[in-house]
C-alpha angles and dihedrals in degrees: 000000000000130000110246091209092060116118113245124204127219119293115219094196094055091044090055090048091051090050092049092053098044094128130153112287095250091057087087102172126040096185142355112261089192098054116109094227092051091048089053093046091051092049092051092050094042099043092137089063095051099082105124096211124204124323110251100229091168091070105018099038125229112341093232089059094059092112130145122250135203093253138028106249135178131211131199133053106247122085092213095051121030137127129241121206089222095060097080088049091051090051091048091052092053092049090049090048091058092046091050093051101037101034103024091242095147098147098070092050093045093049093047095050096041090050090058092047095048090053093043089233123179090019091122132057120215116213117245129186121201121217100199140024115215086345096306131109118230133179092236091063089072088062096043112126108253092213097053099090102037090049088048090057091046089059091049090050090058090058090059094041090051092057090047091050092050092052093046101041096094088052097050129098116227088257093051091047091052091048092053094043092051092046092051090052089054090053088049092050091051093050097041092041096052115106110270126196089206093225110102110076090187090063091046089051091052089054089050090054098044096043095043092049096047094040091052099049095042095040090235105158094190094055093041090051090052089052091051091049092054091044095052092041093058092045092050095044104036119026113084123208090262091053100252123130110254091205099047096040090074127059097000099093111185097004100064094113091046092060095037089054090049093050097043090045092061091043089054091059091048092048090053092052094045094048089054086063091051096258128129113266121152094027098040106131127180094193094289125060133333130221089251089059090046093053091048088052096055094043093053095043093046093056097034118044090184088072093059094101100143098032133053113292092218109062121187126207091037094146139092139203128210098207153062106345128026117255098217098202100052109020106118094185090125092067089075089072087067090069087074093054126080089188092057095046093046095048107038105071095187096045094114090066092056093046091051093056096095131117129222093278096041127227130324120179126162088203101049107043105298119251095016097165087057105038105019110031111102114203 
């Protein structure tokens, strides 16, 4: 674990990358982070980051029990710390993705994904109501939408499934491709169709990421369009001109950066997918702030507490872990999607600091694209 307040020096490799991608602003995307060939190229160049590490049975349960289910369900009673039955499956998909790309073991991934699709698993979301938040009871919990969290995890699941689909596509028959595409649309329908209280921008951002990713790789215009709608909606509603989150700057004392990082991380994945289609992502601005400004905000205020003028000076959960389980507050795995975007590199001045924040085994995050230092990082 690294100290976020540590001073980092210059990084020649990132500087070279930034120079190589210094394109005109409207050349939003330099390469497609979701394309199978680019995933393979990244894995070959980043082989040292592709070590899967141990399976975390303490959190995920026994590896052999990482099986899909008809519905997405949650267990636990606290909103800040619960388990989703889909999380071990997400982790399994990412591990199988690496094995397929690095070792040519396509069959296990194909079998695992097709089995879910043939059974129409995770095409329902089961309501779940928390009783406490960070161990405390509050009156608002009784009014908390029971579909918020399971739908949130359904969106995250689509990020993983999208990467798996991209890796597998060349190995699928037309019938298998159709099966997977139709199944993904059912997952999308369950997530998008679940009642939404329209409050949590982090959940909207997760939908932007999941829908944009799946819509892109399966060429599903409806799902991609839904992802774009959520993406632009969060940008328009939430990011202030200085880059801070309007929603999480109020009433989240001490965890503002945690939730901003979560929200902007999902938006980063969506931006990468949308830019691949030639649309504005990181620099999209609806007269307020852009995602690029938002990412610059969290980088600067993570490294420099003195800049935390309109949020709590003391931020908790400012840590990250490389393996084996994502640390949702501090995992900056999503920043590696920016290496595919000229718009991001040209418009986030402090980006090199974020890209340098990587341990010897790279980043793994079940929320932000799995083994991103292996399969996403472009260098």
